[in-house]
N, C-alpha and C positions, 0 to 999 in steps of 0.2 A: 473324094467320095462320090459316088454315082448321084445321090439325092442330097439336097442341101437341107440340113437339119433345121436350122433357124427359121427360113422362109415358110418352110410347110408346117412347123409347129405354131408360128405366129397367125398363120390363116387359119389353121384349126381352131385357135385360140379365139380369134375373133367372132368366128362363127360361133362357138359355144357360149361366149359372151352375151351375145344378142340374142340366142335362143333362150339361154337361161334367163335373161332378163324379161323376155316376152312372156315365157311360162309363168314366171313369178308375178308379173303385172296382171296377167288375166286371172290368176289365181286370187286375185283380190287382197294382196299384200301391200303394205305400205311402200312408196318408192325407195326409201332408205335401206328396207329389207331387201328389195329386189336388187339394190346395186349391191350390197354385200354378198348375197348369194351368187350373184352373177360373177363377181370379181374373184371370190373364193373358187368358182367352179372353173373359171378361165385360168387361173393359175394351176388347178390340177389339172386341167386339159393340156396346158402347155407341158407340164411334167412329163404327162403320160404319153402325149405325142411325140416329144422329143426321143423318150426312150423306145417308142415303136420305130420311128424313123430310123434310130441308130441301129436296131436290131435287124431291119429290112437292109440297111447298108452293109452290115457283117455278112449276111446271107448272101447278097449280090458280090460282094468283093470274093467270098468263099468260092462262089460259082465261077467267076471269071477265073482265078486262080487256078481252080481244079481243071477247068476248060483248057486254059493255056498250057498247063502241065501235060494234060493228055494230047493236045495238039503237037508239042515239041516232042514227045515220046513216039508219036505216030511217025512224025517227020524223020526221026533219026532211026527208025525201024526197031525200035526196042532194044537197042545196044547201049551200054553204059560206057 
């Protein structure tokens, strides 16, 4: 696949974890509540980002295949 799903999803997850934990902390919540919310948000961010990267990969692969087919058709002169 053109993009590596796991590494991108984990990077996004780590960012979301820290952002959510800081937002919860500055909202005045207890540390345990901050941790639970950040962990829940990170799991959700991992699932959503992995689906998004897989969708982007399928679009990219489809575009590459279409481009190659058009190039082969152009080289053969449109003859079957």
